[in-house]
Structures are given as C-alpha cells and as structure tokens.
All heavy atoms as an XYZ file, in Angstrom:
930
protein
N      -5.198     -7.148     -5.915
C      -4.256     -8.205     -5.659
C      -4.875     -9.152     -4.632
O      -5.545     -8.709     -3.708
C      -2.975     -7.576     -5.076
C      -1.707     -8.246     -5.447
S      -0.260     -7.188     -5.186
C       0.141     -7.525     -3.499
N      -4.658    -10.420     -4.799
C      -5.139    -11.403     -3.839
C      -3.969    -12.253     -3.374
O      -2.974    -12.395     -4.076
C      -6.182    -12.318     -4.471
C      -7.469    -11.622     -4.822
C      -8.471    -12.608     -5.403
O      -8.113    -13.669     -5.897
N      -9.729    -12.249     -5.342
N      -4.123    -12.816     -2.220
C      -3.087    -13.715     -1.732
C      -3.028    -13.747     -0.228
O      -3.610    -12.917      0.455
N      -2.315    -14.715      0.263
C      -2.154    -14.893      1.701
C      -0.717    -14.635      2.146
O      -0.390    -14.778      3.302
C      -2.572    -16.307      2.119
C      -4.076    -16.532      2.023
C      -4.802    -15.675      3.032
C      -6.287    -15.853      2.994
N      -6.979    -14.956      3.910
N       0.155    -14.265      1.190
C       1.545    -14.014      1.522
C       2.039    -12.822      0.715
O       1.776    -12.710     -0.472
C       2.396    -15.242      1.216
C       3.865    -15.068      1.553
C       4.646    -16.340      1.306
C       5.104    -16.366     -0.127
N       6.112    -17.396     -0.401
N       2.758    -11.929      1.393
C       3.385    -10.787      0.732
C       4.881    -10.924      0.941
O       5.335    -11.161      2.061
C       2.913     -9.455      1.345
C       1.415     -9.316      1.223
C       3.626     -8.281      0.689
C       0.849     -8.209      2.084
N       5.629    -10.756     -0.140
C       7.087    -10.770     -0.032
C       7.579     -9.326     -0.075
O       7.296     -8.599     -1.024
C       7.719    -11.584     -1.153
C       9.204    -11.659     -1.015
N       9.811    -12.466     -0.065
C      10.201    -11.010     -1.644
C      11.114    -12.319     -0.147
N      11.384    -11.433     -1.100
N       8.276     -8.912      0.961
C       8.866     -7.581      1.003
C      10.300     -7.699      0.506
O      11.151     -8.298      1.160
C       8.780     -6.995      2.416
C       7.377     -6.639      2.789
C       6.598     -7.501      3.539
C       6.817     -5.443      2.369
C       5.293     -7.181      3.868
C       5.512     -5.116      2.688
C       4.749     -5.982      3.436
N      10.540     -7.142     -0.671
C      11.797     -7.369     -1.380
C      13.011     -6.731     -0.713
O      14.091     -7.324     -0.716
C      11.677     -6.894     -2.825
O      11.181     -5.577     -2.870
N      12.867     -5.555     -0.137
C      14.028     -4.873      0.445
C      14.617     -5.680      1.603
O      15.833     -5.841      1.708
C      13.669     -3.437      0.895
C      14.806     -2.802      1.670
C      13.304     -2.578     -0.306
N      13.757     -6.216      2.454
C      14.234     -6.986      3.608
C      14.228     -8.498      3.352
O      14.642     -9.263      4.218
C      13.379     -6.688      4.855
O      12.013     -7.018      4.563
C      13.509     -5.226      5.263
N      13.721     -8.903      2.178
C      13.635    -10.309      1.808
C      12.880    -11.117      2.870
O      13.312    -12.182      3.297
C      15.025    -10.900      1.559
C      14.960    -12.232      0.825
O      14.005    -12.438      0.045
O      15.839    -13.078      1.056
N      11.724    -10.582      3.287
C      10.893    -11.232      4.294
C       9.480    -11.415      3.762
O       9.009    -10.636      2.939
C      10.823    -10.374      5.565
C      12.140    -10.248      6.299
C      11.992     -9.398      7.541
O      11.335     -9.857      8.489
O      12.520     -8.277      7.540
N       8.807    -12.435      4.274
C       7.415    -12.689      3.925
C       6.510    -12.325      5.092
O       6.887    -12.498      6.256
C       7.205    -14.171      3.588
C       7.915    -14.578      2.316
O       8.069    -13.733      1.416
O       8.317    -15.757      2.227
N       5.327    -11.845      4.758
C       4.284    -11.593      5.752
C       3.097    -12.441      5.335
O       2.651    -12.394      4.185
C       3.889    -10.110      5.782
C       2.825     -9.808      6.792
C       3.161     -9.466      8.095
C       1.479     -9.886      6.459
C       2.176     -9.193      9.037
C       0.486     -9.613      7.393
C       0.835     -9.270      8.685
N       2.564    -13.222      6.266
C       1.424    -14.076      5.981
C       0.142    -13.399      6.452
O      -0.001    -13.072      7.631
C       1.611    -15.444      6.639
C       2.750    -16.203      6.019
C       4.031    -16.083      6.529
C       2.535    -16.985      4.898
C       5.096    -16.761      5.943
C       3.595    -17.664      4.300
C       4.873    -17.549      4.823
N      -0.762    -13.179      5.525
C      -2.025    -12.490      5.787
C      -2.967    -13.450      6.495
O      -3.222    -14.552      6.004
C      -2.658    -11.987      4.466
C      -3.961    -11.257      4.736
C      -1.675    -11.095      3.713
N      -3.492    -13.018      7.638
C      -4.336    -13.900      8.454
C      -5.811    -13.511      8.420
O      -6.648    -14.193      8.995
C      -3.835    -13.886      9.894
C      -2.428    -14.442     10.032
C      -1.958    -14.384     11.464
C      -0.576    -14.974     11.575
N       0.471    -14.016     11.670
N      -6.125    -12.397      7.750
C      -7.493    -11.886      7.715
C      -7.994    -11.893      6.275
O      -7.222    -11.681      5.348
C      -7.526    -10.440      8.253
O      -6.936    -10.421      9.550
C      -8.931     -9.903      8.353
N      -9.286    -12.131      6.098
C      -9.898    -12.004      4.778
C     -10.350    -10.564      4.602
O     -11.047    -10.019      5.455
C     -11.083    -12.947      4.637
C     -10.644    -14.395      4.610
O      -9.623    -14.729      4.023
N     -11.416    -15.258      5.246
N      -9.959     -9.958      3.483
C     -10.284     -8.562      3.214
C     -11.174     -8.444      1.983
O     -11.147     -9.316      1.113
C      -9.003     -7.753      2.967
C      -8.116     -7.636      4.162
C      -7.029     -8.475      4.317
C      -8.365     -6.686      5.140
C      -6.193     -8.370      5.418
C      -7.548     -6.573      6.249
C      -6.463     -7.417      6.385
N     -11.916     -7.348      1.933
C     -12.685     -6.978      0.745
C     -12.374     -5.519      0.446
O     -11.669     -4.852      1.213
C     -14.206     -7.123      0.973
O     -14.632     -6.115      1.908
C     -14.567     -8.507      1.482
N     -12.933     -5.021     -0.634
C     -12.766     -3.600     -0.963
C     -13.389     -2.709      0.110
O     -13.025     -1.550      0.238
C     -13.397     -3.295     -2.311
S     -12.518     -4.051     -3.677
N     -14.320     -3.248      0.854
C     -15.018     -2.470      1.877
C     -14.366     -2.551      3.254
O     -14.898     -2.020      4.226
C     -16.479     -2.929      1.976
C     -17.249     -2.814      0.658
C     -17.196     -1.411      0.069
O     -17.361     -0.422      0.808
O     -16.985     -1.306     -1.161
N     -13.221     -3.185      3.347
C     -12.541     -3.321      4.634
C     -12.168     -1.955      5.207
O     -11.839     -1.033      4.468
C     -11.291     -4.188      4.482
O     -11.642     -5.516      4.190
N     -12.201     -1.853      6.503
C     -11.913     -0.607      7.216
C     -10.676     -0.776      8.093
O     -10.347     -1.873      8.520
C     -13.095     -0.215      8.117
C     -14.442     -0.166      7.430
C     -14.560      1.013      6.526
C     -15.977      1.097      5.972
N     -16.037      1.589      4.634
N     -10.008      0.336      8.380
C      -8.861      0.382      9.294
C      -7.788     -0.650      8.926
O      -7.450     -1.522      9.713
C      -9.314      0.169     10.748
C     -10.298      1.227     11.185
O     -10.197      2.377     10.786
N     -11.274      0.838     11.989
N      -7.266     -0.516      7.704
C      -6.298     -1.488      7.222
C      -4.950     -0.846      6.886
O      -4.861      0.330      6.544
C      -6.810     -2.252      5.982
C      -8.069     -3.029      6.311
C      -7.028     -1.330      4.798
N      -3.919     -1.664      6.999
C      -2.587     -1.332      6.493
C      -2.468     -2.125      5.198
O      -2.867     -3.290      5.133
C      -1.484     -1.731      7.489
C      -0.112     -1.381      6.941
C      -1.705     -1.041      8.845
N      -1.933     -1.487      4.152
C      -1.877     -2.123      2.843
C      -0.499     -1.940      2.225
O       0.277     -1.074      2.622
C      -2.952     -1.539      1.913
C      -2.777     -0.062      1.641
C      -2.006      0.385      0.568
C      -3.369      0.889      2.463
C      -1.826      1.739      0.332
C      -3.197      2.241      2.238
C      -2.429      2.661      1.162
O      -2.240      3.997      0.936
N      -0.214     -2.785      1.234
C       1.007     -2.646      0.445
C       0.589     -2.399     -1.002
O      -0.334     -3.028     -1.513
C       1.926     -3.890      0.567
C       1.252     -5.149      0.074
C       3.248     -3.662     -0.157
N       1.254     -1.443     -1.628
C       1.027     -1.109     -3.024
C       2.310     -1.434     -3.780
O       3.390     -1.029     -3.361
C       0.679      0.375     -3.135
C       0.325      0.925     -4.506
C      -0.668      2.068     -4.347
C       1.543      1.400     -5.255
N       2.198     -2.209     -4.854
C       3.351     -2.607     -5.661
C       3.269     -1.965     -7.035
O       2.208     -1.994     -7.666
C       3.382     -4.124     -5.867
C       3.767     -4.883     -4.649
O       3.618     -4.408     -3.536
N       4.246     -6.089     -4.836
N       4.383     -1.456     -7.530
C       4.489     -0.978     -8.903
C       4.349     -2.191     -9.826
O       5.032     -3.194     -9.624
C       5.823     -0.271     -9.123
S       6.109      0.226    -10.839
N       3.493     -2.088    -10.827
C       3.279     -3.218    -11.735
C       4.485     -3.513    -12.615
O       4.620     -4.618    -13.114
C       2.060     -2.957    -12.631
O       0.899     -3.003    -11.862
N       5.357     -2.546    -12.781
C       6.517     -2.750    -13.642
C       7.720     -3.305    -12.880
O       8.257     -4.347    -13.228
C       6.893     -1.446    -14.345
C       8.034     -1.629    -15.307
O       8.055     -2.583    -16.084
N       9.002     -0.735    -15.254
N       8.137     -2.614    -11.822
C       9.390     -2.989    -11.142
C       9.174     -3.660     -9.783
O      10.112     -4.111     -9.158
C      10.273     -1.756    -10.969
S       9.641     -0.577     -9.759
N       7.931     -3.667     -9.309
C       7.577     -4.286     -8.024
C       8.052     -3.501     -6.806
O       8.011     -4.023     -5.692
C       8.055     -5.732     -7.951
C       6.915     -6.681     -7.688
O       5.757     -6.280     -7.673
N       7.228     -7.934     -7.494
N       8.547     -2.258     -6.973
C       8.851     -1.426     -5.808
C       7.583     -1.303     -4.973
O       6.471     -1.328     -5.503
C       9.341     -0.038     -6.230
C      10.813     -0.011     -6.577
O      11.457     -1.079     -6.535
O      11.325      1.072     -6.898
N       7.754     -1.132     -3.659
C       6.612     -1.198     -2.752
C       6.427      0.072     -1.928
O       7.378      0.815     -1.663
C       6.782     -2.389     -1.811
C       6.744     -3.703     -2.546
C       7.107     -4.883     -1.665
O       8.108     -4.850     -0.964
N       6.299     -5.929     -1.721
N       5.181      0.263     -1.514
C       4.770      1.371     -0.646
C       3.825      0.784      0.386
O       2.958     -0.031      0.056
C       4.054      2.430     -1.484
C       3.383      3.516     -0.683
C       4.109      4.619     -0.244
C       2.030      3.456     -0.376
C       3.499      5.632      0.479
C       1.414      4.462      0.351
C       2.151      5.546      0.775
O       1.543      6.551      1.492
N       3.976      1.172      1.632
C       3.054      0.764      2.692
C       2.284      1.988      3.151
O       2.865      3.050      3.395
C       3.806      0.123      3.877
C       4.393     -1.230      3.468
C       2.865     -0.052      5.085
C       5.229     -1.901      4.545
N       0.971      1.823      3.258
C       0.107      2.899      3.735
C      -0.976      2.338      4.627
O      -1.100      1.124      4.805
N      -1.782      3.239      5.181
C      -2.916      2.809      5.998
C      -4.106      3.682      5.656
O      -3.955      4.796      5.145
C      -2.591      2.907      7.488
O      -2.412      4.255      7.873
N      -5.279      3.164      5.924
C      -6.497      3.902      5.602
C      -7.664      3.440      6.460
O      -7.702      2.285      6.887
C      -6.852      3.738      4.105
O      -7.992      4.541      3.804
C      -7.127      2.295      3.744
N      -8.580      4.343      6.680
C      -9.814      4.004      7.382
C     -10.790      3.290      6.443
O     -11.602      2.497      6.870
C     -10.469      5.264      7.941
C      -9.671      5.913      9.052
C     -10.400      7.121      9.576
C      -9.556      8.345      9.298
N     -10.180      9.588      9.720
N     -10.712      3.616      5.138
C     -11.625      3.048      4.150
C     -10.827      2.625      2.921
O     -10.381      3.467      2.146
C     -12.682      4.092      3.784
C     -13.725      3.564      2.831
O     -13.412      2.985      1.807
N     -14.984      3.791      3.174
N     -10.654      1.326      2.733
C      -9.778      0.810      1.695
C     -10.243      1.208      0.288
O      -9.437      1.655     -0.532
C      -9.653     -0.713      1.814
C      -8.674     -1.305      0.862
C      -7.333     -0.960      0.913
C      -9.086     -2.212     -0.097
C      -6.413     -1.505      0.031
C      -8.179     -2.765     -0.982
C      -6.845     -2.406     -0.918
N     -11.517      1.061     -0.009
C     -12.026      1.385     -1.350
C     -11.762      2.849     -1.695
O     -11.331      3.158     -2.816
C     -13.513      1.068     -1.447
N     -12.001      3.746     -0.747
C     -11.761      5.168     -1.005
C     -10.276      5.445     -1.232
O      -9.915      6.262     -2.079
C     -12.261      6.026      0.161
C     -13.765      6.113      0.210
O     -14.464      5.703     -0.711
N     -14.278      6.639      1.307
N      -9.404      4.762     -0.502
C      -7.969      5.011     -0.642
C      -7.448      4.538     -1.996
O      -6.613      5.187     -2.609
C      -7.185      4.328      0.492
C      -5.722      4.703      0.490
C      -5.561      6.218      0.696
N      -4.185      6.633      0.611
C      -3.702      7.480     -0.314
N      -4.512      7.995     -1.214
N      -2.444      7.808     -0.327
N      -7.967      3.415     -2.479
C      -7.575      2.926     -3.799
C      -7.971      3.952     -4.864
O      -7.182      4.278     -5.752
C      -8.202      1.541     -4.098
C      -7.946      1.123     -5.534
C      -7.667      0.489     -3.134
N      -9.171      4.489     -4.748
C      -9.639      5.515     -5.676
C      -8.749      6.754     -5.618
O      -8.400      7.333     -6.654
C     -11.110      5.892     -5.369
O     -11.911      4.714     -5.501
C     -11.615      6.965     -6.305
N      -8.356      7.162     -4.414
C      -7.461      8.316     -4.273
C      -6.089      8.050     -4.904
O      -5.535      8.925     -5.567
C      -7.293      8.692     -2.807
C      -8.396      9.540     -2.205
C      -8.176      9.718     -0.703
C      -8.458     10.893     -2.880
N      -5.552      6.869     -4.694
C      -4.265      6.542     -5.324
C      -4.384      6.668     -6.846
O      -3.537      7.279     -7.492
C      -3.797      5.130     -4.954
C      -2.992      5.054     -3.702
N      -1.797      5.716     -3.522
C      -3.208      4.371     -2.549
C      -1.313      5.454     -2.325
N      -2.150      4.637     -1.709
N      -5.435      6.099     -7.413
C      -5.630      6.173     -8.870
C      -5.694      7.623     -9.337
O      -5.068      8.002    -10.327
C      -6.904      5.447     -9.279
C      -6.772      3.967     -9.308
C      -7.996      3.321     -9.978
N      -7.922      1.892     -9.839
C      -8.787      1.160     -9.163
N      -9.823      1.707     -8.578
N      -8.631     -0.144     -9.086
N      -6.449      8.425     -8.620
C      -6.605      9.836     -8.974
C      -5.285     10.588     -8.879
O      -4.937     11.366     -9.772
C      -7.651     10.475     -8.059
O      -7.769     11.843     -8.315
N      -4.535     10.354     -7.813
C      -3.262     11.046     -7.616
C      -2.225     10.641     -8.661
O      -1.397     11.454     -9.060
C      -2.714     10.773     -6.217
C      -3.532     11.421     -5.145
N      -3.262     11.242     -3.819
C      -4.616     12.233     -5.199
C      -4.140     11.932     -3.096
N      -4.971     12.526     -3.916
N      -2.273      9.413     -9.098
C      -1.330      8.925    -10.097
C      -1.651      9.507    -11.475
O      -0.758      9.944    -12.198
C      -1.323      7.379    -10.135
C      -0.696      6.844     -8.835
C      -0.597      6.849    -11.359
C      -0.976      5.384     -8.570
N      -2.918      9.549    -11.829
C      -3.322      9.969    -13.175
C      -3.332     11.475    -13.370
O      -3.144     11.956    -14.489
C      -4.694      9.396    -13.506
C      -4.655      7.897    -13.714
C      -6.014      7.343    -14.059
C      -5.921      5.833    -14.235
N      -7.214      5.247    -14.540
N      -3.570     12.243    -12.315
C      -3.695     13.696    -12.432
C      -2.450     14.388    -11.905
O      -2.152     14.332    -10.720
C      -4.934     14.180    -11.671
C      -6.204     13.583    -12.240
O      -6.444     13.667    -13.425
N      -7.001     12.965    -11.381
N      -1.753     15.065    -12.795
C      -0.476     15.689    -12.445
C      -0.587     16.653    -11.271
O       0.308     16.722    -10.429
C       0.100     16.420    -13.657
C       1.478     16.967    -13.406
C       2.091     17.595    -14.635
O       1.440     17.638    -15.687
O       3.246     18.048    -14.528
N      -1.686     17.383    -11.169
C      -1.813     18.364    -10.087
C      -1.898     17.698     -8.705
O      -1.624     18.334     -7.696
C      -2.993     19.288    -10.315
S      -4.587     18.490    -10.410
N      -2.253     16.411     -8.652
C      -2.325     15.682     -7.383
C      -1.120     14.769     -7.167
O      -1.005     14.116     -6.134
C      -3.586     14.823     -7.304
C      -4.859     15.617     -7.374
C      -5.808     15.342     -8.358
C      -5.124     16.632     -6.480
C      -6.982     16.066     -8.427
C      -6.286     17.369     -6.543
C      -7.218     17.077     -7.518
O      -8.375     17.788     -7.594
N      -0.232     14.680     -8.140
C       0.899     13.754     -8.103
C       2.020     14.341     -7.247
O       3.064     14.743     -7.735
C       1.386     13.493     -9.522
C       2.024     12.150     -9.702
C       2.391     11.871    -11.160
N       1.225     11.892    -12.019
C       1.160     12.532    -13.193
N       2.203     13.185    -13.648
N       0.066     12.506    -13.906
N       1.812     14.339     -5.916
C       2.753     14.945     -4.981
C       3.631     13.891     -4.306
O       4.837     14.054     -4.195
C       1.994     15.776     -3.921
C       1.234     16.907     -4.614
C       2.939     16.316     -2.866
C       0.187     17.562     -3.754
N       3.024     12.810     -3.873
C       3.768     11.755     -3.176
C       4.721     11.045     -4.133
O       4.421     10.867     -5.327
C       2.816     10.720     -2.580
C       1.892     11.175     -1.456
C       0.975     10.034     -1.049
C       2.694     11.671     -0.269
N       5.844     10.595     -3.603
C       6.825      9.854     -4.391
C       6.205      8.610     -5.026
O       6.497      8.281     -6.178
C       8.013      9.457     -3.501
C       9.135      8.790     -4.233
C       9.842      9.711     -5.213
O       9.915     10.925     -4.965
O      10.327      9.193     -6.242
N       5.336      7.933     -4.299
C       4.707      6.725     -4.831
C       3.857      7.060     -6.055
O       3.868      6.320     -7.048
C       3.887      5.979     -3.750
C       2.713      6.806     -3.251
C       3.410      4.631     -4.277
N       3.155      8.159     -6.049
C       2.319      8.553     -7.191
C       3.177      8.861     -8.409
O       2.858      8.450     -9.528
C       1.473      9.778     -6.837
O       0.649      9.512     -5.740
N       4.258      9.583     -8.200
C       5.171      9.916     -9.308
C       5.780      8.638     -9.892
O       5.876      8.479    -11.112
C       6.273     10.845     -8.816
C       5.771     12.205     -8.398
C       6.897     13.021     -7.778
C       6.382     14.314     -7.200
N       7.428     15.056     -6.486
N       6.213      7.743     -9.023
C       6.857      6.513     -9.471
C       5.883      5.649    -10.284
O       6.239      5.156    -11.359
C       7.389      5.721     -8.276
C       8.022      4.433     -8.678
N       9.364      4.333     -8.988
C       7.501      3.192     -8.858
C       9.637      3.084     -9.336
N       8.521      2.372     -9.258
N       4.678      5.447     -9.764
C       3.701      4.596    -10.450
C       3.321      5.209    -11.796
O       3.135      4.495    -12.777
C       2.449      4.356     -9.576
C       2.816      3.650     -8.272
C       1.382      3.568    -10.338
C       3.472      2.299     -8.419
N       3.244      6.525    -11.862
C       2.912      7.189    -13.132
C       4.000      6.942    -14.177
O       3.697      6.582    -15.322
C       2.709      8.690    -12.919
C       2.493      9.430    -14.193
N       1.325      9.333    -14.911
C       3.304     10.261    -14.890
C       1.423     10.079    -15.997
N       2.622     10.654    -16.007
N       5.259      7.121    -13.804
C       6.345      7.013    -14.779
C       6.782      5.565    -15.010
O       6.817      5.099    -16.139
C       7.565      7.861    -14.365
O       7.976      7.472    -13.062
C       7.242      9.329    -14.375
N       7.085      4.846    -13.973
C       7.599      3.482    -14.104
C       6.485      2.485    -14.406
O       6.606      1.654    -15.294
C       8.349      3.075    -12.832
S       9.056      1.416    -12.902
N       5.414      2.575    -13.659
C       4.326      1.599    -13.779
C       3.301      1.937    -14.841
O       2.337      1.205    -15.028
N       3.490      3.078    -15.530
C       2.522      3.511    -16.552
C       1.096      3.528    -15.995
O       0.154      3.062    -16.609
C       2.582      2.603    -17.791
C       3.962      2.412    -18.359
C       4.375      3.573    -19.227
C       5.652      3.279    -19.980
N       6.839      3.811    -19.352
N       0.983      4.049    -14.754
C      -0.285      4.200    -14.021
C      -0.853      2.888    -13.488
O      -1.975      2.853    -12.998
C      -1.350      4.916    -14.845
C      -0.968      6.330    -15.182
O      -0.124      6.937    -14.526
N      -1.584      6.881    -16.209
N      -0.097      1.807    -13.556
C      -0.594      0.509    -13.100
C       0.085      0.075    -11.808
O       1.306      0.178    -11.674
C      -0.369     -0.556    -14.173
C      -1.168     -0.259    -15.414
O      -2.367     -0.054    -15.354
N      -0.501     -0.216    -16.550
N      -0.715     -0.421    -10.887
C      -0.209     -0.905     -9.605
C      -1.077     -2.038     -9.106
O      -2.194     -2.246     -9.578
C      -0.146      0.232     -8.573
C      -1.481      0.862     -8.255
C      -2.279      0.374     -7.231
C      -1.936      1.957     -8.976
C      -3.501      0.954     -6.922
C      -3.158      2.548     -8.679
C      -3.941      2.046     -7.653
N      -0.544     -2.775     -8.151
C      -1.284     -3.815     -7.441
C      -1.326     -3.403     -5.978
O      -0.336     -2.890     -5.457
C      -0.597     -5.173     -7.613
C      -0.602     -5.675     -9.045
C       0.112     -7.016     -9.218
N       1.415     -7.125     -8.584
C       2.555     -6.650     -9.080
N       2.568     -5.994    -10.212
N       3.696     -6.828     -8.438
N      -2.436     -3.668     -5.332
C      -2.581     -3.236     -3.944
C      -3.277     -4.333     -3.141
O      -4.173     -5.003     -3.644
C      -3.341     -1.886     -3.880
C      -3.301     -1.279     -2.486
C      -4.750     -2.021     -4.404
C      -3.743      0.186     -2.435
N      -2.812     -4.515     -1.916
C      -3.351     -5.573     -1.076
C      -3.366     -5.136      0.384
O      -2.325     -4.785      0.940
C      -2.481     -6.838     -1.213
C      -2.863     -8.042     -0.349
C      -4.143     -8.684     -0.877
C      -1.741     -9.073     -0.354
N      -4.533     -5.150      1.016
C      -4.557     -4.930      2.465
C      -4.006     -6.181      3.144
O      -4.287     -7.299      2.727
C      -6.045     -4.732      2.782
C      -6.765     -5.384      1.675
C      -5.867     -5.364      0.471
N      -3.181     -5.971      4.184
C      -2.587     -7.152      4.812
C      -2.705     -7.168      6.329
O      -2.406     -8.178      6.962
C      -1.125     -7.332      4.390
C      -0.168     -6.263      4.859
C       0.506     -6.400      6.063
C       0.059     -5.137      4.086
C       1.401     -5.431      6.486
C       0.957     -4.168      4.498
C       1.632     -4.311      5.701
N      -3.158     -6.080      6.924
C      -3.302     -6.058      8.384
C      -4.474     -5.157      8.744
O      -4.588     -4.051      8.217
C      -2.022     -5.536      9.038
C      -2.023     -5.673     10.538
C      -1.588     -6.846     11.145
C      -2.483     -4.647     11.342
C      -1.610     -6.986     12.526
C      -2.505     -4.779     12.721
C      -2.076     -5.949     13.303
O      -2.099     -6.086     14.668
N      -5.337     -5.630      9.630
C      -6.493     -4.837     10.052
C      -6.383     -4.478     11.518
O      -6.093     -5.338     12.359
C      -7.785     -5.605      9.799
C      -9.025     -4.754     10.008
C     -10.252     -5.406      9.418
O     -10.410     -6.622      9.454
N     -11.132     -4.590      8.865
N      -6.600     -3.203     11.799
C      -6.574     -2.705     13.177
C      -7.986     -2.709     13.743
O      -8.962     -2.544     13.013
C      -6.013     -1.283     13.208
S      -4.311     -1.165     12.640
N      -8.081     -2.852     15.039
C      -9.400     -2.878     15.663
C     -10.022     -1.487     15.762
O     -11.223     -1.356     15.900
C      -9.325     -3.530     17.046
O      -8.403     -2.825     17.863
N      -9.176     -0.442     15.676
C      -9.714      0.920     15.693
C      -8.769      1.867     14.956
O      -7.620      1.529     14.677
C      -9.972      1.398     17.131
C      -8.698      1.442     17.947
O      -7.759      2.155     17.628
N      -8.667      0.653     19.029
N      -9.270      3.063     14.662
C      -8.513      4.064     13.903
C      -7.240      4.508     14.614
O      -6.251      4.862     13.970
C      -9.377      5.291     13.633
C     -10.512      5.045     12.681
C     -11.386      6.272     12.510
O     -10.914      7.401     12.756
O     -12.548      6.106     12.122
N      -7.247      4.512     15.927
C      -6.096      4.987     16.694
C      -4.842      4.146     16.464
O      -3.727      4.639     16.591
C      -6.420      5.021     18.185
C      -7.547      5.985     18.493
O      -7.741      6.987     17.804
N      -8.325      5.680     19.517
N      -5.008      2.888     16.137
C      -3.865      1.996     15.928
C      -3.263      2.113     14.539
O      -2.148      1.657     14.308
C      -4.294      0.544     16.130
C      -4.707      0.198     17.519
C      -5.155     -1.256     17.597
O      -5.440     -1.891     16.589
N      -5.226     -1.776     18.810
N      -3.985      2.707     13.587
C      -3.560      2.705     12.192
C      -2.151      3.257     11.974
O      -1.306      2.598     11.374
C      -4.542      3.493     11.328
C      -5.737      2.714     10.794
C      -6.663      3.642     10.017
C      -5.301      1.569      9.923
N      -1.907      4.464     12.418
C      -0.596      5.088     12.187
C       0.521      4.358     12.919
O       1.633      4.250     12.407
C      -0.615      6.561     12.573
C      -1.402      7.471     11.633
C      -1.387      8.911     12.148
C      -0.857      7.413     10.217
N       0.210      3.842     14.086
C       1.208      3.087     14.851
C       1.623      1.840     14.077
O       2.815      1.571     13.901
C       0.660      2.723     16.251
C       0.457      3.988     17.076
C       1.588      1.739     16.961
C      -0.359      3.788     18.329
N       0.638      1.085     13.585
C       0.930     -0.139     12.838
C       1.567      0.178     11.491
O       2.496     -0.518     11.047
C      -0.337     -0.976     12.639
C      -0.727     -1.727     13.874
C       0.365     -2.720     14.250
C      -0.026     -3.551     15.422
N       1.015     -4.496     15.824
N       1.095      1.227     10.809
C       1.697      1.618      9.534
C       3.188      1.930      9.730
O       4.040      1.429      8.993
C       0.992      2.833      8.951
C       1.611      3.337      7.669
C       1.024      4.644      7.195
O       0.272      5.303      7.954
O       1.330      5.034      6.056
N       3.506      2.733     10.727
C       4.906      3.077     11.005
C       5.729      1.850     11.381
O       6.890      1.722     10.987
C       4.997      4.142     12.093
C       4.575      5.501     11.595
O       4.778      5.825     10.427
N       3.986      6.293     12.460
N       5.142      0.951     12.149
C       5.828     -0.286     12.511
C       6.225     -1.074     11.257
O       7.375     -1.505     11.113
C       4.937     -1.144     13.424
C       5.454     -2.549     13.587
C       6.516     -2.825     14.439
C       4.898     -3.598     12.862
C       7.009     -4.118     14.581
C       5.381     -4.892     12.999
C       6.442     -5.141     13.849
O       6.922     -6.419     13.983
N       5.263     -1.273     10.343
C       5.537     -2.054      9.135
C       6.515     -1.336      8.205
O       7.345     -1.982      7.560
C       4.239     -2.405      8.409
C       3.424     -3.454      9.111
C       2.140     -3.171      9.550
C       3.934     -4.721      9.348
C       1.373     -4.129     10.201
C       3.184     -5.692     10.004
C       1.901     -5.396     10.431
N       6.451     -0.018      8.132
C       7.407      0.738      7.312
C       8.819      0.564      7.866
O       9.768      0.313      7.113
C       7.014      2.226      7.236
C       5.753      2.396      6.390
C       8.150      3.066      6.660
C       5.139      3.787      6.469
N       8.968      0.676      9.168
C      10.288      0.490      9.788
C      10.796     -0.943      9.619
O      11.981     -1.173      9.399
C      10.245      0.848     11.263
S      10.067      2.600     11.580
N       9.908     -1.904      9.725
C      10.294     -3.315      9.638
C      10.668     -3.728      8.214
O      11.683     -4.389      7.996
C       9.148     -4.205     10.141
C       9.471     -5.694     10.098
C       8.354     -6.498     10.743
C       8.551     -7.978     10.588
N       9.554     -8.554     11.437
N       9.854     -3.327      7.215
C      10.038     -3.821      5.855
C      10.716     -2.833      4.901
O      11.083     -3.196      3.800
C       8.704     -4.273      5.276
C       8.126     -5.457      6.018
C       6.907     -5.365      6.660
C       8.821     -6.652      6.108
C       6.376     -6.449      7.345
C       8.304     -7.748      6.793
C       7.078     -7.629      7.410
O       6.574     -8.705      8.091
N      10.880     -1.577      5.325
C      11.614     -0.557      4.583
C      11.250     -0.459      3.095
O      12.122     -0.520      2.221
C      13.129     -0.805      4.721
C      13.588     -0.773      6.164
C      15.011     -1.248      6.286
C      15.544     -1.258      7.694
N      14.670     -1.554      8.773
N       9.961     -0.287      2.779
C       9.561     -0.216      1.367
C      10.198      0.989      0.678
O      10.264      2.077      1.238
C       8.047     -0.092      1.426
C       7.738      0.391      2.793
C       8.830     -0.090      3.682
N      10.668      0.773     -0.547
C      11.450      1.794     -1.245
C      10.649      3.040     -1.619
O      11.235      4.101     -1.829
C      12.085      1.188     -2.490
O      11.083      0.677     -3.341
N       9.326      2.945     -1.725
C       8.532      4.101     -2.140
C       7.992      4.930     -0.982
O       7.291      5.910     -1.204
C       7.383      3.643     -3.053
C       7.834      3.018     -4.373
C       6.632      2.536     -5.180
C       8.666      3.990     -5.177
N       8.312      4.572      0.238
C       7.931      5.382      1.403
C       9.044      6.369      1.680
O       9.930      6.141      2.487
C       7.694      4.512      2.638
C       6.380      3.781      2.586
O       6.308      2.710      2.000
N       5.349      4.340      3.183
N       8.996      7.506      0.998
C      10.015      8.548      1.196
C       9.345      9.838      1.555
O       8.306     10.159      1.176
C      10.827      8.772     -0.069
C      11.588      7.542     -0.463
C      12.387      7.808     -1.694
N      12.565      6.522     -2.355
C      12.823      6.380     -3.623
N      12.947      7.406     -4.388
N      12.984      5.194     -4.139
C-alpha cells in the first residue's frame, strides 16, 4: 500500500504519514487492512519486510492462524490484505509504546 494519509474508520480520523518508507524500513508501526471489508489492525515490527512475510504465512497456514487478524484475513479477505508502515521509531524500545498508543487512539477492529 502506498500513500501519505491513512483513514482509521472506527474513529473516523486521518493520520498523515510524514516519513518515506520502503520494505526494508526498521522499527515501524504499521496498519494492515482487510482487502474485502477494510477492517484494520495496527502492529509494530523491527523489520517490516520480515513481518509482512510472517503475516502472509500466518494467514495461509492454518497451524499458524492464531491471531484474530490472521483468521479474519483468511476468511473475509480471501488471504488478501493491504499494509502500510506509517510511523517510525528511533529505537526498538519505543515500538511497543507507540503501537499501544495508536491502538488506543484509533481502536482498530482487528486488534483483539
């Protein structure tokens, strides 16, 4: 997914992305959208490319389909999703703090 603005549907708020990201970006908070219904999940990762690969694997393989987001994307999204990093932390220690902040602020439906 590309873009400079993310719309969080539950809170009806926009977040404007101020950083340029690549697949190789590190220490990022990201939003994952179901390709079918647009339900959202917020996560964080030290390595964005590896996390995208893990999401794909968890969605496609039933034995790894533990998280609610993986189950939802498999059934509703037919294994298809869009993902976009939107915030970069300066170090790993900030990741969980910022992830929790954004989850509390935007209340994505797939973070259960």
